[in-house]
C-alpha positions, 0 to 999 in steps of 0.5 A: 641839619646835622652833617656827620663825616665818618672816615669815608662816608658823609651822612646827613640827618635832622637835628633833634633837641635833647639828643646826643650827636652819637644818638643821631649818628647811630639812628642815621646808621652813620659811619661812627664808632663808639663803645661805652656811650658814657664818656669814658672810652673816647671812641666817639671823639669828634671835631665840631667843624661848625655849629658849636653854639647849637650844642649844650656846654661841655660835660664833666665826662668830657673835661675828665677825658679830653685835654684842655687843648682838644676842647679849645680846638673844638673836640667833643665826645659825641655821646656827651654833645647834646643838641640844643634845638631841632633847628640846629645846623652842626657839622661834625667829623668823627676823629677817634684816637685810633 
């Protein structure tokens, strides 16, 4: 189960191995912003509240775009954060810069 918390709306959807958090958010019509979908704009920046262990490791695009402190705090780019298992439980808050 993936819990996606937007600015005012919470959406719950099923996990899907190999899909990004952004792909799942768009499919579920969650309140989620994005622009480039390749890791450069950071409009899809999010905070992993729970379940980081169910995501693939941080990508080069995330290392290039996010500060080390952000990564330590649990921030990811939802277009880069890939689900590892259909049975994953992840809670995420959309936290764009603007």
